[in-house]
Each structure stands twice: as C-alpha cells, then as structure tokens.
mmCIF entry with sequence, helices, sheets and N, C-alpha, C, O atoms, coordinates in Angstrom:
data_MODEL
# 
_entry.id   MODEL 
# 
_entity.id                         1 
_entity.type                       polymer 
_entity.pdbx_number_of_molecules   1 
# 
_entity_poly.entity_id                      1 
_entity_poly.type                           'polypeptide(L)' 
_entity_poly.nstd_linkage                   no 
_entity_poly.nstd_monomer                   no 
_entity_poly.pdbx_seq_one_letter_code       MVPLLLVLLLALILFGAGFALKALWWIAVIVLVVWLLGFVMRSADTGGRKGRWYRW 
_entity_poly.pdbx_seq_one_letter_code_can   MVPLLLVLLLALILFGAGFALKALWWIAVIVLVVWLLGFVMRSADTGGRKGRWYRW 
_entity_poly.pdbx_strand_id                 A 
# 
loop_
_entity_poly_seq.entity_id 
_entity_poly_seq.num 
_entity_poly_seq.mon_id 
_entity_poly_seq.hetero 
1 1  MET n 
1 2  VAL n 
1 3  PRO n 
1 4  LEU n 
1 5  LEU n 
1 6  LEU n 
1 7  VAL n 
1 8  LEU n 
1 9  LEU n 
1 10 LEU n 
1 11 ALA n 
1 12 LEU n 
1 13 ILE n 
1 14 LEU n 
1 15 PHE n 
1 16 GLY n 
1 17 ALA n 
1 18 GLY n 
1 19 PHE n 
1 20 ALA n 
1 21 LEU n 
1 22 LYS n 
1 23 ALA n 
1 24 LEU n 
1 25 TRP n 
1 26 TRP n 
1 27 ILE n 
1 28 ALA n 
1 29 VAL n 
1 30 ILE n 
1 31 VAL n 
1 32 LEU n 
1 33 VAL n 
1 34 VAL n 
1 35 TRP n 
1 36 LEU n 
1 37 LEU n 
1 38 GLY n 
1 39 PHE n 
1 40 VAL n 
1 41 MET n 
1 42 ARG n 
1 43 SER n 
1 44 ALA n 
1 45 ASP n 
1 46 THR n 
1 47 GLY n 
1 48 GLY n 
1 49 ARG n 
1 50 LYS n 
1 51 GLY n 
1 52 ARG n 
1 53 TRP n 
1 54 TYR n 
1 55 ARG n 
1 56 TRP n 
# 
_struct_asym.id          A 
_struct_asym.entity_id   1 
# 
_struct_conf.conf_type_id            HELX_P 
_struct_conf.id                      HELX_P1 
_struct_conf.pdbx_PDB_helix_id       AA1 
_struct_conf.beg_label_comp_id       VAL 
_struct_conf.beg_label_asym_id       A 
_struct_conf.beg_label_seq_id        2 
_struct_conf.pdbx_beg_PDB_ins_code   ? 
_struct_conf.end_label_comp_id       VAL 
_struct_conf.end_label_asym_id       A 
_struct_conf.end_label_seq_id        40 
_struct_conf.pdbx_end_PDB_ins_code   ? 
_struct_conf.beg_auth_comp_id        VAL 
_struct_conf.beg_auth_asym_id        A 
_struct_conf.beg_auth_seq_id         2 
_struct_conf.end_auth_comp_id        VAL 
_struct_conf.end_auth_asym_id        A 
_struct_conf.end_auth_seq_id         40 
_struct_conf.pdbx_PDB_helix_class    1 
_struct_conf.details                 ? 
_struct_conf.pdbx_PDB_helix_length   39 
# 
_struct_conf_type.id          HELX_P 
_struct_conf_type.criteria    ? 
_struct_conf_type.reference   ? 
# 
loop_
_atom_site.group_PDB 
_atom_site.id 
_atom_site.type_symbol 
_atom_site.label_atom_id 
_atom_site.label_alt_id 
_atom_site.label_comp_id 
_atom_site.label_asym_id 
_atom_site.label_entity_id 
_atom_site.label_seq_id 
_atom_site.pdbx_PDB_ins_code 
_atom_site.Cartn_x 
_atom_site.Cartn_y 
_atom_site.Cartn_z 
_atom_site.occupancy 
_atom_site.B_iso_or_equiv 
_atom_site.pdbx_formal_charge 
_atom_site.auth_seq_id 
_atom_site.auth_comp_id 
_atom_site.auth_asym_id 
_atom_site.auth_atom_id 
_atom_site.pdbx_PDB_model_num 
ATOM 1   N N  . MET A 1 1  ? 20.217  -11.428 -13.362 1.00 0.00 ? 1  MET A N  1 
ATOM 2   C CA . MET A 1 1  ? 20.145  -10.942 -14.737 1.00 0.00 ? 1  MET A CA 1 
ATOM 3   C C  . MET A 1 1  ? 18.849  -10.164 -14.979 1.00 0.00 ? 1  MET A C  1 
ATOM 4   O O  . MET A 1 1  ? 18.861  -9.119  -15.628 1.00 0.00 ? 1  MET A O  1 
ATOM 5   N N  . VAL A 1 2  ? 17.741  -10.676 -14.457 1.00 0.00 ? 2  VAL A N  1 
ATOM 6   C CA . VAL A 1 2  ? 16.452  -10.009 -14.651 1.00 0.00 ? 2  VAL A CA 1 
ATOM 7   C C  . VAL A 1 2  ? 16.426  -8.631  -13.968 1.00 0.00 ? 2  VAL A C  1 
ATOM 8   O O  . VAL A 1 2  ? 15.968  -7.668  -14.583 1.00 0.00 ? 2  VAL A O  1 
ATOM 9   N N  . PRO A 1 3  ? 16.905  -8.505  -12.713 1.00 0.00 ? 3  PRO A N  1 
ATOM 10  C CA . PRO A 1 3  ? 16.915  -7.161  -12.113 1.00 0.00 ? 3  PRO A CA 1 
ATOM 11  C C  . PRO A 1 3  ? 17.773  -6.169  -12.899 1.00 0.00 ? 3  PRO A C  1 
ATOM 12  O O  . PRO A 1 3  ? 17.427  -4.992  -13.003 1.00 0.00 ? 3  PRO A O  1 
ATOM 13  N N  . LEU A 1 4  ? 18.886  -6.643  -13.450 1.00 0.00 ? 4  LEU A N  1 
ATOM 14  C CA . LEU A 1 4  ? 19.734  -5.770  -14.254 1.00 0.00 ? 4  LEU A CA 1 
ATOM 15  C C  . LEU A 1 4  ? 18.987  -5.297  -15.494 1.00 0.00 ? 4  LEU A C  1 
ATOM 16  O O  . LEU A 1 4  ? 19.064  -4.122  -15.855 1.00 0.00 ? 4  LEU A O  1 
ATOM 17  N N  . LEU A 1 5  ? 18.271  -6.197  -16.143 1.00 0.00 ? 5  LEU A N  1 
ATOM 18  C CA . LEU A 1 5  ? 17.481  -5.817  -17.316 1.00 0.00 ? 5  LEU A CA 1 
ATOM 19  C C  . LEU A 1 5  ? 16.373  -4.835  -16.942 1.00 0.00 ? 5  LEU A C  1 
ATOM 20  O O  . LEU A 1 5  ? 16.089  -3.900  -17.691 1.00 0.00 ? 5  LEU A O  1 
ATOM 21  N N  . LEU A 1 6  ? 15.751  -5.047  -15.790 1.00 0.00 ? 6  LEU A N  1 
ATOM 22  C CA . LEU A 1 6  ? 14.704  -4.126  -15.346 1.00 0.00 ? 6  LEU A CA 1 
ATOM 23  C C  . LEU A 1 6  ? 15.272  -2.732  -15.072 1.00 0.00 ? 6  LEU A C  1 
ATOM 24  O O  . LEU A 1 6  ? 14.651  -1.728  -15.420 1.00 0.00 ? 6  LEU A O  1 
ATOM 25  N N  . VAL A 1 7  ? 16.446  -2.671  -14.452 1.00 0.00 ? 7  VAL A N  1 
ATOM 26  C CA . VAL A 1 7  ? 17.070  -1.373  -14.176 1.00 0.00 ? 7  VAL A CA 1 
ATOM 27  C C  . VAL A 1 7  ? 17.443  -0.683  -15.479 1.00 0.00 ? 7  VAL A C  1 
ATOM 28  O O  . VAL A 1 7  ? 17.223  0.519   -15.627 1.00 0.00 ? 7  VAL A O  1 
ATOM 29  N N  . LEU A 1 8  ? 18.004  -1.429  -16.428 1.00 0.00 ? 8  LEU A N  1 
ATOM 30  C CA . LEU A 1 8  ? 18.362  -0.842  -17.719 1.00 0.00 ? 8  LEU A CA 1 
ATOM 31  C C  . LEU A 1 8  ? 17.122  -0.367  -18.472 1.00 0.00 ? 8  LEU A C  1 
ATOM 32  O O  . LEU A 1 8  ? 17.142  0.695   -19.094 1.00 0.00 ? 8  LEU A O  1 
ATOM 33  N N  . LEU A 1 9  ? 16.054  -1.144  -18.418 1.00 0.00 ? 9  LEU A N  1 
ATOM 34  C CA . LEU A 1 9  ? 14.810  -0.750  -19.075 1.00 0.00 ? 9  LEU A CA 1 
ATOM 35  C C  . LEU A 1 9  ? 14.231  0.511   -18.426 1.00 0.00 ? 9  LEU A C  1 
ATOM 36  O O  . LEU A 1 9  ? 13.756  1.409   -19.122 1.00 0.00 ? 9  LEU A O  1 
ATOM 37  N N  . LEU A 1 10 ? 14.271  0.571   -17.106 1.00 0.00 ? 10 LEU A N  1 
ATOM 38  C CA . LEU A 1 10 ? 13.779  1.755   -16.399 1.00 0.00 ? 10 LEU A CA 1 
ATOM 39  C C  . LEU A 1 10 ? 14.613  2.988   -16.748 1.00 0.00 ? 10 LEU A C  1 
ATOM 40  O O  . LEU A 1 10 ? 14.064  4.070   -16.953 1.00 0.00 ? 10 LEU A O  1 
ATOM 41  N N  . ALA A 1 11 ? 15.934  2.826   -16.815 1.00 0.00 ? 11 ALA A N  1 
ATOM 42  C CA . ALA A 1 11 ? 16.803  3.948   -17.177 1.00 0.00 ? 11 ALA A CA 1 
ATOM 43  C C  . ALA A 1 11 ? 16.514  4.407   -18.599 1.00 0.00 ? 11 ALA A C  1 
ATOM 44  O O  . ALA A 1 11 ? 16.501  5.608   -18.871 1.00 0.00 ? 11 ALA A O  1 
ATOM 45  N N  . LEU A 1 12 ? 16.284  3.473   -19.503 1.00 0.00 ? 12 LEU A N  1 
ATOM 46  C CA . LEU A 1 12 ? 15.977  3.827   -20.888 1.00 0.00 ? 12 LEU A CA 1 
ATOM 47  C C  . LEU A 1 12 ? 14.652  4.576   -20.982 1.00 0.00 ? 12 LEU A C  1 
ATOM 48  O O  . LEU A 1 12 ? 14.547  5.557   -21.717 1.00 0.00 ? 12 LEU A O  1 
ATOM 49  N N  . ILE A 1 13 ? 13.649  4.125   -20.249 1.00 0.00 ? 13 ILE A N  1 
ATOM 50  C CA . ILE A 1 13 ? 12.340  4.792   -20.267 1.00 0.00 ? 13 ILE A CA 1 
ATOM 51  C C  . ILE A 1 13 ? 12.455  6.202   -19.686 1.00 0.00 ? 13 ILE A C  1 
ATOM 52  O O  . ILE A 1 13 ? 11.905  7.152   -20.242 1.00 0.00 ? 13 ILE A O  1 
ATOM 53  N N  . LEU A 1 14 ? 13.171  6.335   -18.566 1.00 0.00 ? 14 LEU A N  1 
ATOM 54  C CA . LEU A 1 14 ? 13.314  7.653   -17.943 1.00 0.00 ? 14 LEU A CA 1 
ATOM 55  C C  . LEU A 1 14 ? 14.123  8.596   -18.822 1.00 0.00 ? 14 LEU A C  1 
ATOM 56  O O  . LEU A 1 14 ? 13.814  9.785   -18.894 1.00 0.00 ? 14 LEU A O  1 
ATOM 57  N N  . PHE A 1 15 ? 15.150  8.089   -19.489 1.00 0.00 ? 15 PHE A N  1 
ATOM 58  C CA . PHE A 1 15 ? 15.933  8.932   -20.393 1.00 0.00 ? 15 PHE A CA 1 
ATOM 59  C C  . PHE A 1 15 ? 15.074  9.385   -21.564 1.00 0.00 ? 15 PHE A C  1 
ATOM 60  O O  . PHE A 1 15 ? 15.141  10.544  -21.973 1.00 0.00 ? 15 PHE A O  1 
ATOM 61  N N  . GLY A 1 16 ? 14.270  8.481   -22.103 1.00 0.00 ? 16 GLY A N  1 
ATOM 62  C CA . GLY A 1 16 ? 13.382  8.839   -23.210 1.00 0.00 ? 16 GLY A CA 1 
ATOM 63  C C  . GLY A 1 16 ? 12.341  9.858   -22.791 1.00 0.00 ? 16 GLY A C  1 
ATOM 64  O O  . GLY A 1 16 ? 12.039  10.786  -23.541 1.00 0.00 ? 16 GLY A O  1 
ATOM 65  N N  . ALA A 1 17 ? 11.789  9.693   -21.594 1.00 0.00 ? 17 ALA A N  1 
ATOM 66  C CA . ALA A 1 17 ? 10.797  10.651  -21.103 1.00 0.00 ? 17 ALA A CA 1 
ATOM 67  C C  . ALA A 1 17 ? 11.446  12.009  -20.857 1.00 0.00 ? 17 ALA A C  1 
ATOM 68  O O  . ALA A 1 17 ? 10.849  13.044  -21.155 1.00 0.00 ? 17 ALA A O  1 
ATOM 69  N N  . GLY A 1 18 ? 12.646  12.013  -20.323 1.00 0.00 ? 18 GLY A N  1 
ATOM 70  C CA . GLY A 1 18 ? 13.344  13.271  -20.086 1.00 0.00 ? 18 GLY A CA 1 
ATOM 71  C C  . GLY A 1 18 ? 13.664  13.994  -21.381 1.00 0.00 ? 18 GLY A C  1 
ATOM 72  O O  . GLY A 1 18 ? 13.530  15.215  -21.469 1.00 0.00 ? 18 GLY A O  1 
ATOM 73  N N  . PHE A 1 19 ? 14.087  13.242  -22.384 1.00 0.00 ? 19 PHE A N  1 
ATOM 74  C CA . PHE A 1 19 ? 14.391  13.848  -23.681 1.00 0.00 ? 19 PHE A CA 1 
ATOM 75  C C  . PHE A 1 19 ? 13.131  14.417  -24.316 1.00 0.00 ? 19 PHE A C  1 
ATOM 76  O O  . PHE A 1 19 ? 13.155  15.514  -24.874 1.00 0.00 ? 19 PHE A O  1 
ATOM 77  N N  . ALA A 1 20 ? 12.025  13.674  -24.232 1.00 0.00 ? 20 ALA A N  1 
ATOM 78  C CA . ALA A 1 20 ? 10.765  14.154  -24.806 1.00 0.00 ? 20 ALA A CA 1 
ATOM 79  C C  . ALA A 1 20 ? 10.292  15.407  -24.076 1.00 0.00 ? 20 ALA A C  1 
ATOM 80  O O  . ALA A 1 20 ? 9.788   16.338  -24.705 1.00 0.00 ? 20 ALA A O  1 
ATOM 81  N N  . LEU A 1 21 ? 10.448  15.439  -22.765 1.00 0.00 ? 21 LEU A N  1 
ATOM 82  C CA . LEU A 1 21 ? 10.031  16.609  -21.992 1.00 0.00 ? 21 LEU A CA 1 
ATOM 83  C C  . LEU A 1 21 ? 10.876  17.825  -22.354 1.00 0.00 ? 21 LEU A C  1 
ATOM 84  O O  . LEU A 1 21 ? 10.359  18.937  -22.467 1.00 0.00 ? 21 LEU A O  1 
ATOM 85  N N  . LYS A 1 22 ? 12.183  17.609  -22.536 1.00 0.00 ? 22 LYS A N  1 
ATOM 86  C CA . LYS A 1 22 ? 13.054  18.724  -22.921 1.00 0.00 ? 22 LYS A CA 1 
ATOM 87  C C  . LYS A 1 22 ? 12.684  19.223  -24.316 1.00 0.00 ? 22 LYS A C  1 
ATOM 88  O O  . LYS A 1 22 ? 12.672  20.429  -24.558 1.00 0.00 ? 22 LYS A O  1 
ATOM 89  N N  . ALA A 1 23 ? 12.383  18.303  -25.235 1.00 0.00 ? 23 ALA A N  1 
ATOM 90  C CA . ALA A 1 23 ? 11.978  18.708  -26.587 1.00 0.00 ? 23 ALA A CA 1 
ATOM 91  C C  . ALA A 1 23 ? 10.666  19.489  -26.544 1.00 0.00 ? 23 ALA A C  1 
ATOM 92  O O  . ALA A 1 23 ? 10.510  20.474  -27.266 1.00 0.00 ? 23 ALA A O  1 
ATOM 93  N N  . LEU A 1 24 ? 9.730   19.062  -25.714 1.00 0.00 ? 24 LEU A N  1 
ATOM 94  C CA . LEU A 1 24 ? 8.459   19.779  -25.602 1.00 0.00 ? 24 LEU A CA 1 
ATOM 95  C C  . LEU A 1 24 ? 8.661   21.180  -25.034 1.00 0.00 ? 24 LEU A C  1 
ATOM 96  O O  . LEU A 1 24 ? 7.975   22.117  -25.444 1.00 0.00 ? 24 LEU A O  1 
ATOM 97  N N  . TRP A 1 25 ? 9.595   21.336  -24.095 1.00 0.00 ? 25 TRP A N  1 
ATOM 98  C CA . TRP A 1 25 ? 9.886   22.666  -23.565 1.00 0.00 ? 25 TRP A CA 1 
ATOM 99  C C  . TRP A 1 25 ? 10.439  23.566  -24.653 1.00 0.00 ? 25 TRP A C  1 
ATOM 100 O O  . TRP A 1 25 ? 10.056  24.732  -24.745 1.00 0.00 ? 25 TRP A O  1 
ATOM 101 N N  . TRP A 1 26 ? 11.352  23.032  -25.496 1.00 0.00 ? 26 TRP A N  1 
ATOM 102 C CA . TRP A 1 26 ? 11.906  23.845  -26.586 1.00 0.00 ? 26 TRP A CA 1 
ATOM 103 C C  . TRP A 1 26 ? 10.822  24.240  -27.572 1.00 0.00 ? 26 TRP A C  1 
ATOM 104 O O  . TRP A 1 26 ? 10.802  25.375  -28.049 1.00 0.00 ? 26 TRP A O  1 
ATOM 105 N N  . ILE A 1 27 ? 9.908   23.307  -27.888 1.00 0.00 ? 27 ILE A N  1 
ATOM 106 C CA . ILE A 1 27 ? 8.805   23.617  -28.806 1.00 0.00 ? 27 ILE A CA 1 
ATOM 107 C C  . ILE A 1 27 ? 7.910   24.703  -28.203 1.00 0.00 ? 27 ILE A C  1 
ATOM 108 O O  . ILE A 1 27 ? 7.476   25.615  -28.906 1.00 0.00 ? 27 ILE A O  1 
ATOM 109 N N  . ALA A 1 28 ? 7.636   24.600  -26.898 1.00 0.00 ? 28 ALA A N  1 
ATOM 110 C CA . ALA A 1 28 ? 6.803   25.612  -26.238 1.00 0.00 ? 28 ALA A CA 1 
ATOM 111 C C  . ALA A 1 28 ? 7.469   26.984  -26.272 1.00 0.00 ? 28 ALA A C  1 
ATOM 112 O O  . ALA A 1 28 ? 6.792   27.991  -26.479 1.00 0.00 ? 28 ALA A O  1 
ATOM 113 N N  . VAL A 1 29 ? 8.779   27.037  -26.073 1.00 0.00 ? 29 VAL A N  1 
ATOM 114 C CA . VAL A 1 29 ? 9.496   28.317  -26.116 1.00 0.00 ? 29 VAL A CA 1 
ATOM 115 C C  . VAL A 1 29 ? 9.445   28.904  -27.520 1.00 0.00 ? 29 VAL A C  1 
ATOM 116 O O  . VAL A 1 29 ? 9.237   30.107  -27.679 1.00 0.00 ? 29 VAL A O  1 
ATOM 117 N N  . ILE A 1 30 ? 9.634   28.071  -28.541 1.00 0.00 ? 30 ILE A N  1 
ATOM 118 C CA . ILE A 1 30 ? 9.591   28.551  -29.931 1.00 0.00 ? 30 ILE A CA 1 
ATOM 119 C C  . ILE A 1 30 ? 8.205   29.091  -30.267 1.00 0.00 ? 30 ILE A C  1 
ATOM 120 O O  . ILE A 1 30 ? 8.085   30.147  -30.887 1.00 0.00 ? 30 ILE A O  1 
ATOM 121 N N  . VAL A 1 31 ? 7.159   28.373  -29.863 1.00 0.00 ? 31 VAL A N  1 
ATOM 122 C CA . VAL A 1 31 ? 5.792   28.831  -30.128 1.00 0.00 ? 31 VAL A CA 1 
ATOM 123 C C  . VAL A 1 31 ? 5.525   30.155  -29.412 1.00 0.00 ? 31 VAL A C  1 
ATOM 124 O O  . VAL A 1 31 ? 4.888   31.044  -29.976 1.00 0.00 ? 31 VAL A O  1 
ATOM 125 N N  . LEU A 1 32 ? 6.002   30.290  -28.183 1.00 0.00 ? 32 LEU A N  1 
ATOM 126 C CA . LEU A 1 32 ? 5.813   31.539  -27.443 1.00 0.00 ? 32 LEU A CA 1 
ATOM 127 C C  . LEU A 1 32 ? 6.520   32.704  -28.130 1.00 0.00 ? 32 LEU A C  1 
ATOM 128 O O  . LEU A 1 32 ? 5.964   33.799  -28.218 1.00 0.00 ? 32 LEU A O  1 
ATOM 129 N N  . VAL A 1 33 ? 7.737   32.479  -28.616 1.00 0.00 ? 33 VAL A N  1 
ATOM 130 C CA . VAL A 1 33 ? 8.476   33.541  -29.306 1.00 0.00 ? 33 VAL A CA 1 
ATOM 131 C C  . VAL A 1 33 ? 7.758   33.942  -30.588 1.00 0.00 ? 33 VAL A C  1 
ATOM 132 O O  . VAL A 1 33 ? 7.632   35.131  -30.880 1.00 0.00 ? 33 VAL A O  1 
ATOM 133 N N  . VAL A 1 34 ? 7.286   32.962  -31.357 1.00 0.00 ? 34 VAL A N  1 
ATOM 134 C CA . VAL A 1 34 ? 6.562   33.274  -32.596 1.00 0.00 ? 34 VAL A CA 1 
ATOM 135 C C  . VAL A 1 34 ? 5.286   34.043  -32.285 1.00 0.00 ? 34 VAL A C  1 
ATOM 136 O O  . VAL A 1 34 ? 4.949   34.992  -32.993 1.00 0.00 ? 34 VAL A O  1 
ATOM 137 N N  . TRP A 1 35 ? 4.572   33.649  -31.235 1.00 0.00 ? 35 TRP A N  1 
ATOM 138 C CA . TRP A 1 35 ? 3.342   34.344  -30.860 1.00 0.00 ? 35 TRP A CA 1 
ATOM 139 C C  . TRP A 1 35 ? 3.640   35.779  -30.442 1.00 0.00 ? 35 TRP A C  1 
ATOM 140 O O  . TRP A 1 35 ? 2.924   36.703  -30.827 1.00 0.00 ? 35 TRP A O  1 
ATOM 141 N N  . LEU A 1 36 ? 4.702   35.966  -29.651 1.00 0.00 ? 36 LEU A N  1 
ATOM 142 C CA . LEU A 1 36 ? 5.057   37.320  -29.224 1.00 0.00 ? 36 LEU A CA 1 
ATOM 143 C C  . LEU A 1 36 ? 5.476   38.185  -30.402 1.00 0.00 ? 36 LEU A C  1 
ATOM 144 O O  . LEU A 1 36 ? 5.124   39.363  -30.457 1.00 0.00 ? 36 LEU A O  1 
ATOM 145 N N  . LEU A 1 37 ? 6.223   37.620  -31.345 1.00 0.00 ? 37 LEU A N  1 
ATOM 146 C CA . LEU A 1 37 ? 6.609   38.381  -32.532 1.00 0.00 ? 37 LEU A CA 1 
ATOM 147 C C  . LEU A 1 37 ? 5.378   38.776  -33.344 1.00 0.00 ? 37 LEU A C  1 
ATOM 148 O O  . LEU A 1 37 ? 5.294   39.905  -33.826 1.00 0.00 ? 37 LEU A O  1 
ATOM 149 N N  . GLY A 1 38 ? 4.435   37.871  -33.499 1.00 0.00 ? 38 GLY A N  1 
ATOM 150 C CA . GLY A 1 38 ? 3.204   38.192  -34.203 1.00 0.00 ? 38 GLY A CA 1 
ATOM 151 C C  . GLY A 1 38 ? 2.385   39.235  -33.473 1.00 0.00 ? 38 GLY A C  1 
ATOM 152 O O  . GLY A 1 38 ? 1.731   40.067  -34.102 1.00 0.00 ? 38 GLY A O  1 
ATOM 153 N N  . PHE A 1 39 ? 2.415   39.198  -32.151 1.00 0.00 ? 39 PHE A N  1 
ATOM 154 C CA . PHE A 1 39 ? 1.681   40.186  -31.355 1.00 0.00 ? 39 PHE A CA 1 
ATOM 155 C C  . PHE A 1 39 ? 2.315   41.566  -31.489 1.00 0.00 ? 39 PHE A C  1 
ATOM 156 O O  . PHE A 1 39 ? 1.602   42.564  -31.593 1.00 0.00 ? 39 PHE A O  1 
ATOM 157 N N  . VAL A 1 40 ? 3.638   41.633  -31.488 1.00 0.00 ? 40 VAL A N  1 
ATOM 158 C CA . VAL A 1 40 ? 4.339   42.915  -31.563 1.00 0.00 ? 40 VAL A CA 1 
ATOM 159 C C  . VAL A 1 40 ? 4.290   43.490  -32.968 1.00 0.00 ? 40 VAL A C  1 
ATOM 160 O O  . VAL A 1 40 ? 4.125   44.697  -33.141 1.00 0.00 ? 40 VAL A O  1 
ATOM 161 N N  . MET A 1 41 ? 4.432   42.632  -33.976 1.00 0.00 ? 41 MET A N  1 
ATOM 162 C CA . MET A 1 41 ? 4.544   43.117  -35.350 1.00 0.00 ? 41 MET A CA 1 
ATOM 163 C C  . MET A 1 41 ? 3.245   42.989  -36.134 1.00 0.00 ? 41 MET A C  1 
ATOM 164 O O  . MET A 1 41 ? 3.270   42.876  -37.359 1.00 0.00 ? 41 MET A O  1 
ATOM 165 N N  . ARG A 1 42 ? 2.108   43.005  -35.438 1.00 0.00 ? 42 ARG A N  1 
ATOM 166 C CA . ARG A 1 42 ? 0.847   42.905  -36.168 1.00 0.00 ? 42 ARG A CA 1 
ATOM 167 C C  . ARG A 1 42 ? 0.641   44.169  -37.000 1.00 0.00 ? 42 ARG A C  1 
ATOM 168 O O  . ARG A 1 42 ? 1.033   45.265  -36.601 1.00 0.00 ? 42 ARG A O  1 
ATOM 169 N N  . SER A 1 43 ? 0.034   43.995  -38.137 1.00 0.00 ? 43 SER A N  1 
ATOM 170 C CA . SER A 1 43 ? -0.104  45.131  -39.051 1.00 0.00 ? 43 SER A CA 1 
ATOM 171 C C  . SER A 1 43 ? -1.316  45.979  -38.680 1.00 0.00 ? 43 SER A C  1 
ATOM 172 O O  . SER A 1 43 ? -2.267  45.497  -38.065 1.00 0.00 ? 43 SER A O  1 
ATOM 173 N N  . ALA A 1 44 ? -1.263  47.235  -39.062 1.00 0.00 ? 44 ALA A N  1 
ATOM 174 C CA . ALA A 1 44 ? -2.387  48.144  -38.838 1.00 0.00 ? 44 ALA A CA 1 
ATOM 175 C C  . ALA A 1 44 ? -3.454  47.883  -39.892 1.00 0.00 ? 44 ALA A C  1 
ATOM 176 O O  . ALA A 1 44 ? -3.141  47.514  -41.024 1.00 0.00 ? 44 ALA A O  1 
ATOM 177 N N  . ASP A 1 45 ? -4.708  48.075  -39.519 1.00 0.00 ? 45 ASP A N  1 
ATOM 178 C CA . ASP A 1 45 ? -5.787  47.868  -40.487 1.00 0.00 ? 45 ASP A CA 1 
ATOM 179 C C  . ASP A 1 45 ? -5.975  49.133  -41.325 1.00 0.00 ? 45 ASP A C  1 
ATOM 180 O O  . ASP A 1 45 ? -5.173  50.063  -41.233 1.00 0.00 ? 45 ASP A O  1 
ATOM 181 N N  . THR A 1 46 ? -7.034  49.173  -42.145 1.00 0.00 ? 46 THR A N  1 
ATOM 182 C CA . THR A 1 46 ? -7.239  50.283  -43.082 1.00 0.00 ? 46 THR A CA 1 
ATOM 183 C C  . THR A 1 46 ? -7.520  51.596  -42.366 1.00 0.00 ? 46 THR A C  1 
ATOM 184 O O  . THR A 1 46 ? -7.243  52.659  -42.922 1.00 0.00 ? 46 THR A O  1 
ATOM 185 N N  . GLY A 1 47 ? -8.058  51.561  -41.159 1.00 0.00 ? 47 GLY A N  1 
ATOM 186 C CA . GLY A 1 47 ? -8.350  52.786  -40.428 1.00 0.00 ? 47 GLY A CA 1 
ATOM 187 C C  . GLY A 1 47 ? -7.137  53.371  -39.736 1.00 0.00 ? 47 GLY A C  1 
ATOM 188 O O  . GLY A 1 47 ? -7.238  54.427  -39.111 1.00 0.00 ? 47 GLY A O  1 
ATOM 189 N N  . GLY A 1 48 ? -6.000  52.718  -39.832 1.00 0.00 ? 48 GLY A N  1 
ATOM 190 C CA . GLY A 1 48 ? -4.803  53.210  -39.180 1.00 0.00 ? 48 GLY A CA 1 
ATOM 191 C C  . GLY A 1 48 ? -4.654  52.744  -37.744 1.00 0.00 ? 48 GLY A C  1 
ATOM 192 O O  . GLY A 1 48 ? -3.623  52.971  -37.110 1.00 0.00 ? 48 GLY A O  1 
ATOM 193 N N  . ARG A 1 49 ? -5.692  52.092  -37.234 1.00 0.00 ? 49 ARG A N  1 
ATOM 194 C CA . ARG A 1 49 ? -5.610  51.582  -35.869 1.00 0.00 ? 49 ARG A CA 1 
ATOM 195 C C  . ARG A 1 49 ? -4.896  50.239  -35.865 1.00 0.00 ? 49 ARG A C  1 
ATOM 196 O O  . ARG A 1 49 ? -4.805  49.557  -36.885 1.00 0.00 ? 49 ARG A O  1 
ATOM 197 N N  . LYS A 1 50 ? -4.400  49.885  -34.707 1.00 0.00 ? 50 LYS A N  1 
ATOM 198 C CA . LYS A 1 50 ? -3.784  48.567  -34.579 1.00 0.00 ? 50 LYS A CA 1 
ATOM 199 C C  . LYS A 1 50 ? -4.868  47.497  -34.667 1.00 0.00 ? 50 LYS A C  1 
ATOM 200 O O  . LYS A 1 50 ? -5.983  47.678  -34.178 1.00 0.00 ? 50 LYS A O  1 
ATOM 201 N N  . GLY A 1 51 ? -4.520  46.387  -35.294 1.00 0.00 ? 51 GLY A N  1 
ATOM 202 C CA . GLY A 1 51 ? -5.473  45.295  -35.411 1.00 0.00 ? 51 GLY A CA 1 
ATOM 203 C C  . GLY A 1 51 ? -5.655  44.575  -34.087 1.00 0.00 ? 51 GLY A C  1 
ATOM 204 O O  . GLY A 1 51 ? -4.844  44.723  -33.172 1.00 0.00 ? 51 GLY A O  1 
ATOM 205 N N  . ARG A 1 52 ? -6.704  43.809  -33.992 1.00 0.00 ? 52 ARG A N  1 
ATOM 206 C CA . ARG A 1 52 ? -6.923  43.023  -32.782 1.00 0.00 ? 52 ARG A CA 1 
ATOM 207 C C  . ARG A 1 52 ? -5.894  41.909  -32.709 1.00 0.00 ? 52 ARG A C  1 
ATOM 208 O O  . ARG A 1 52 ? -5.431  41.421  -33.740 1.00 0.00 ? 52 ARG A O  1 
ATOM 209 N N  . TRP A 1 53 ? -5.533  41.505  -31.499 1.00 0.00 ? 53 TRP A N  1 
ATOM 210 C CA . TRP A 1 53 ? -4.548  40.450  -31.338 1.00 0.00 ? 53 TRP A CA 1 
ATOM 211 C C  . TRP A 1 53 ? -5.169  39.070  -31.513 1.00 0.00 ? 53 TRP A C  1 
ATOM 212 O O  . TRP A 1 53 ? -4.452  38.072  -31.578 1.00 0.00 ? 53 TRP A O  1 
ATOM 213 N N  . TYR A 1 54 ? -6.495  39.004  -31.590 1.00 0.00 ? 54 TYR A N  1 
ATOM 214 C CA . TYR A 1 54 ? -7.154  37.731  -31.835 1.00 0.00 ? 54 TYR A CA 1 
ATOM 215 C C  . TYR A 1 54 ? -7.788  37.763  -33.216 1.00 0.00 ? 54 TYR A C  1 
ATOM 216 O O  . TYR A 1 54 ? -7.966  38.835  -33.795 1.00 0.00 ? 54 TYR A O  1 
ATOM 217 N N  . ARG A 1 55 ? -8.130  36.598  -33.747 1.00 0.00 ? 55 ARG A N  1 
ATOM 218 C CA . ARG A 1 55 ? -8.586  36.483  -35.128 1.00 0.00 ? 55 ARG A CA 1 
ATOM 219 C C  . ARG A 1 55 ? -10.102 36.504  -35.274 1.00 0.00 ? 55 ARG A C  1 
ATOM 220 O O  . ARG A 1 55 ? -10.604 36.789  -36.362 1.00 0.00 ? 55 ARG A O  1 
ATOM 221 N N  . TRP A 1 56 ? -10.835 36.216  -34.226 1.00 0.00 ? 56 TRP A N  1 
ATOM 222 C CA . TRP A 1 56 ? -12.283 36.115  -34.388 1.00 0.00 ? 56 TRP A CA 1 
ATOM 223 C C  . TRP A 1 56 ? -12.998 37.374  -33.966 1.00 0.00 ? 56 TRP A C  1 
ATOM 224 O O  . TRP A 1 56 ? -14.225 37.443  -34.045 1.00 0.00 ? 56 TRP A O  1 
# 
C-alpha cells in the first residue's frame, strides 16, 4: 500500500511540475510577443526619429 501511495504521490508531483512548466512557457511566449509588438510599434519622438527601444 505504501509503495502505491508513493508512486501516486510522485505522479501527482510530476504532473503538477509539468503543468507549471507548460504554463510558464505560455507566459514567456506572451511576454515575448508583447515585447516584440512594443518594439515594432514604438512611436516616433518630436524630432521625427524613432524612439529608443529602451526606457533609460
């Protein structure tokens, strides 16, 4: 009974870790897309030149 519980617990932990890793990959892809859109669609400054891609 104890080995069965250990196997089930291990499967649950691995499934949870896999789900969290997949969610983190989706979040990383969304952040990358938003960053690329901001990089492409950055507004021009008052001089007509393109603005810097960084804020500082």
